[in-house]
C-alpha positions in Angstrom: -10.1 125.0 2.1 -10.7 125.3 5.9 -12.2 122.4 7.7 -15.9 122.6 8.4 -17.0 123.6 11.9 -17.2 120.6 14.3 -21.0 121.2 14.6 -21.3 120.6 10.9 -19.5 117.3 11.2 -21.6 116.3 14.2 -24.7 117.0 12.2 -23.5 114.9 9.4 -22.9 112.0 11.8 -26.4 112.4 13.2 -27.7 112.4 9.6 -25.8 109.1 9.0 -27.5 107.6 12.0 -30.9 108.7 10.6 -29.9 107.2 7.3 -29.4 103.8 8.8 -32.4 103.8 11.2 -34.7 104.7 8.3 -33.6 101.6 6.4 -32.3 103.5 3.4 -29.3 101.2 2.9 -26.8 102.6 0.3 -27.1 102.7 -3.4 -30.8 102.3 -3.6 -30.8 103.1 -7.3 -32.5 106.4 -6.9 -30.0 108.3 -8.9 -29.1 111.2 -11.0 -26.3 113.0 -12.6 -24.8 116.0 -14.2 -24.9 116.2 -18.0 -22.6 113.3 -19.0 -19.0 113.9 -18.3 -17.5 112.7 -21.6 -14.0 111.2 -21.0 -11.2 111.5 -23.6 -10.6 108.5 -25.8 -8.9 105.5 -24.2 -5.1 105.3 -24.2 -3.4 102.8 -26.6 -2.3 99.4 -25.3 0.2 97.0 -26.8 -2.0 94.6 -28.8 -3.2 94.2 -32.3 -6.1 96.4 -33.6 -9.6 95.1 -33.9 -11.3 94.9 -37.2 -13.6 97.7 -38.1 -16.2 95.5 -39.9 -19.4 94.3 -38.3 -18.9 91.7 -35.6 -20.9 89.9 -32.9 -20.1 91.1 -29.4 -20.4 88.8 -26.3 -19.1 88.8 -22.7 -16.1 86.6 -22.2 -17.4 84.2 -19.5 -15.1 81.3 -18.7 -15.4 78.8 -15.9 -13.2 79.7 -13.0 -12.7 83.3 -14.1 -12.6 85.6 -11.1 -12.7 89.4 -11.6 -12.7 92.2 -9.1 -14.4 95.5 -9.7 -14.4 98.7 -7.6 -17.8 100.5 -7.7 -17.8 104.1 -6.4 -21.3 105.6 -6.3 -21.8 109.3 -5.5 -25.3 110.7 -4.8 -26.1 114.4 -4.4 -29.5 116.0 -3.9 -32.7 115.9 -1.8 -34.0 112.4 -0.9 -35.8 111.3 2.2 -34.9 110.7 5.0 -31.4 112.3 4.6 -32.2 115.6 3.0 -35.6 117.1 2.3 -36.6 119.8 -0.1 -35.8 123.3 1.2 -32.7 122.1 3.1 -29.1 121.8 1.9 -28.6 118.8 -0.4 -27.0 115.7 1.0 -23.8 114.2 -0.5 -23.4 110.5 -0.2 -20.6 108.1 -1.3 -20.7 104.3 -1.4 -17.6 102.2 -2.2 -18.1 98.5 -3.0 -15.5 96.0 -4.0 -17.3 93.3 -6.1 -15.8 89.9 -6.8 -17.4 88.3 -9.8 -16.7 84.5 -10.2 -17.9 82.3 -13.1 -19.0 79.0 -11.5 -20.1 77.2 -14.7 -21.1 77.7 -18.3 -23.7 75.7 -20.1 -26.5 76.1 -22.7 -28.5 78.1 -20.2 -25.7 80.7 -19.9 -23.0 81.5 -17.3 -23.7 81.0 -13.6 -22.0 84.0 -12.1 -21.5 84.7 -8.4 -21.3 88.3 -7.2 -20.0 89.0 -3.8 -19.5 92.3 -2.1 -16.1 91.6 -0.5 -15.8 95.0 1.1 -18.1 98.1 1.3 -18.0 101.5 2.9 -20.6 104.3 3.0 -19.8 108.0 3.7 -21.6 111.2 4.0 -19.6 114.0 2.3 -19.2 117.6 3.4 -19.5 118.8 -0.2 -20.5 117.8 -3.7 -17.5 115.8 -5.2 -18.2 117.4 -8.7 -18.2 115.8 -12.1 -14.6 114.5 -11.6 -15.7 112.8 -8.3 -12.7 114.1 -6.3 -13.1 113.7 -2.6 -10.7 114.5 0.2 -10.4 112.0 3.1 -11.1 114.8 5.6 -14.4 115.5 3.9 -15.7 111.9 4.6 -17.9 111.0 7.5 -18.3 107.2 7.9 -21.8 105.9 8.0 -22.1 102.8 10.4 -23.4 100.2 7.9 -22.1 96.7 8.6 -20.6 94.6 5.8 -23.1 91.9 6.7 -26.0 94.2 6.0 -24.7 95.1 2.6 -23.8 91.5 1.7 -27.3 90.3 2.7 -28.7 92.6 0.0 -26.0 92.4 -2.7 -24.5 88.9 -2.7 -26.3 87.0 -5.5 -25.9 84.4 -8.2 -27.2 85.2 -11.6 -27.6 83.2 -14.9 -26.3 85.5 -17.6 -26.4 85.0 -21.3 -23.3 85.6 -23.4 -25.1 88.8 -24.6 -25.3 90.1 -21.0 -29.0 89.5 -20.7 -29.9 88.3 -17.2 -32.1 85.2 -17.1 -32.4 84.7 -13.3 -31.1 86.1 -10.0 -31.0 84.1 -6.8 -29.8 84.9 -3.3 -29.7 88.4 -1.7 -32.3 89.7 0.6 -35.7 88.1 0.0 -37.2 91.4 0.9 -34.9 93.9 -0.8 -34.9 97.4 0.5 -36.6 99.7 -2.0 -36.1 103.4 -1.9 -37.6 106.0 -4.1 -37.7 104.3 -7.5 -38.0 100.8 -6.3 -34.6 99.6 -7.4 -33.9 96.0 -6.5 -30.5 96.0 -4.7 -29.9 92.4 -5.8 -29.3 93.7 -9.3 -26.7 96.2 -8.4 -24.2 94.0 -10.2 -25.6 95.4 -13.5 -23.4 98.4 -12.9 -20.4 96.1 -13.9 -22.3 94.5 -16.7 -24.1 97.6 -18.0 -24.7 96.7 -21.7 -26.8 93.9 -23.3 -25.5 93.1 -26.8 -27.8 92.2 -29.6 -27.8 88.6 -30.9 -26.4 89.7 -34.2 -23.4 91.5 -35.6 -22.8 95.2 -34.8 -20.6 97.6 -36.7 -19.0 100.8 -35.5 -21.4 103.8 -35.1 -24.4 101.4 -35.0 -27.0 101.7 -32.2 -29.3 99.1 -30.7 -31.8 98.9 -27.8 -32.2 96.5 -24.9 -34.7 95.9 -22.1 -32.9 95.5 -18.8 -30.2 97.5 -16.9 -29.5 99.6 -13.8 -32.9 101.4 -14.1 -34.8 98.1 -14.0 -36.9 96.2 -16.4 -40.3 97.8 -17.2 -41.6 97.1 -20.7 -43.1 100.2 -22.2 -41.8 102.5 -19.4 -38.0 101.9 -19.5 -35.7 102.1 -22.5 -32.0 101.5 -23.1 -30.0 102.5 -26.1 -26.3 101.7 -26.8 -23.9 102.7 -29.6 -20.6 101.1 -30.6 -18.3 104.0 -31.1 -16.3 104.2 -34.4 -12.9 102.7 -34.2 -10.1 105.2 -34.1 -7.0 104.4 -36.2 -4.2 103.3 -33.9 -6.4 102.3 -31.0 -5.9 98.7 -30.0 -8.0 95.9 -28.5 -10.4 98.3 -26.8 -14.0 99.1 -27.6 -16.1 102.0 -26.3 -19.8 101.8 -26.1 -21.9 104.8 -25.2 -25.4 104.3 -23.7 -28.5 106.2 -22.6 -31.5 105.2 -20.7 -34.7 106.5 -19.3 -37.6 105.3 -17.2 -40.9 106.7 -16.3 -41.6 106.1 -12.6 -45.1 105.4 -11.4 -44.7 103.4 -8.2 -47.2 102.7 -5.4 -45.9 103.2 -1.9 -46.7 101.8 1.5 -46.9 103.9 4.7 -43.1 103.8 5.1 -42.6 105.2 1.6 -41.3 102.0 0.1 -42.4 100.7 -3.2 -45.0 97.9 -3.0 -47.1 95.8 -5.3 -49.5 94.7 -2.5 -52.8 96.6 -3.1 -53.7 96.4 0.6 -50.5 98.3 1.6 -50.7 101.0 -1.1 -51.3 104.4 0.5 -49.2 106.7 -1.7 -47.3 107.1 -5.0 -44.0 108.1 -6.4 -44.0 109.5 -9.9 -41.4 111.1 -12.2 -38.6 110.3 -14.5 -35.0 109.1 -14.3 -32.5 109.5 -17.2 -29.0 108.2 -17.6 -26.1 108.5 -19.9 -22.6 107.0 -19.8 -19.6 105.3 -21.5 -18.2 101.8 -21.1 -14.7 100.7 -22.0 -14.2 97.1 -22.9 -11.1 95.0 -23.4 -11.7 92.9 -26.5 -10.4 89.6 -27.9 -11.1 88.1 -31.3 -12.7 84.6 -31.2 -14.0 82.3 -33.9 -17.5 83.4 -32.9 -16.8 87.1 -33.0 -15.4 89.5 -30.3 -15.4 88.6 -26.6 -15.3 91.5 -24.2 -14.6 92.3 -20.6 -15.5 95.6 -18.8 -12.4 97.6 -18.0 -14.1 100.8 -16.8 -17.5 102.5 -17.0 -19.0 105.8 -15.9 -22.7 106.3 -15.7 -24.4 109.6 -14.8 -28.0 109.7 -13.8 -30.7 112.3 -12.9 -33.9 111.6 -11.0 -36.7 114.1 -10.7 -39.5 112.6 -8.7 -42.6 113.5 -6.6 -43.6 111.5 -3.6 -47.2 111.7 -2.2 -48.0 110.1 1.2 -50.7 110.6 3.8 -49.9 113.6 6.0 -49.5 112.2 9.6 -50.2 115.7 11.0 -53.4 116.2 9.0 -55.6 113.0 8.8 -57.4 112.7 5.5 -54.8 114.9 3.7 -51.6 114.1 1.8 -48.1 115.6 1.8 -45.9 116.0 -1.3 -42.1 115.8 -1.4 -40.1 116.7 -4.4 -37.0 114.5 -4.9 -34.1 115.6 -7.0 -31.0 113.4 -7.1 -27.8 113.4 -9.2 -25.6 110.3 -9.2 -22.3 109.3 -10.7 -21.5 105.6 -10.8 -17.8 104.8 -11.6 -16.7 101.2 -12.1 -13.0 100.1 -12.5 -11.6 96.7 -13.0 -8.8 95.8 -10.6 -5.4 94.7 -12.0 -6.4 91.0 -12.1 -8.2 91.8 -15.3 -6.0 91.0 -18.4 -3.4 93.6 -19.3 -5.2 94.2 -22.7 -7.8 95.9 -20.6 -5.4 98.5 -19.3 -6.8 101.5 -21.2 -8.7 104.0 -19.1 -11.7 106.2 -19.9 -10.5 109.8 -19.6 -6.8 108.8 -19.6 -4.4 111.1 -21.5 -2.8 109.9 -24.6 0.9 109.1 -24.4 3.1 110.6 -27.1 
């Protein structure tokens, strides 16, 4: 494919500057996706098979454990201030290397530190597609400093063995909120995407939970997960499928950010966000059940929203902006994760 004209690349660079000056710092959780891209079953690994009977699932938090995860987030669509309705959609990529360290474990849960060790943001010249394939020549770097990203993303959380988050500390005290009001301090939930029930679960069984990447809004946000049936010959790997949806009804300040302060509320953001995905876990049998670690996950989301704000050009009137965004969030554990987690979502079976 021929390279885009230089004027197109310059326009993308200008868009990147606008993106930063407007304060819309990467990964703001406004997200969407194509109909879920269903990967092939995970490849076999050299380990014993898990039982197919009901078992209790928990995250394998151990003091001193340090795990590294690559998060690649791709956003396509119309979202202020990068691309408005009626103009070509914007394509954005954000790559983050997360380091997750378990500092201590006690009766309250695991104290886990999440650090964005490296992060890069790009504007893309075209939609990367469902397979998220991007050529280096199609990337235009956006000048976001690592310090800016770390100020928002570096946090410490108390997490129950089930994956339920008790508390989050650190991060920006005034997290940037764009479109659906996603708290950037909880971006780490993309690498701990499922909360397990405090009971046994058997293959093909579904359960619900209350918190995840779309936030925690009782009555407005729902999450459902299903443990897939074990496939004969598949070893020490579990796959969980999940779906989620949230009804958005946020109050906005004059800058278009979500706010709970009544005095600052001048507009609204309404609509719906849906998500579907698959998570691959490496699993180890323990006396208490089965302990798991995330090997790879893929989450696709779709956001269809309407923003209403006062019209600066017409006092007393409002302006409406339709926002449509698709996102694909891909998480992969680095090689420091145990070898039993080597199976990959979408990998081809070896003969």
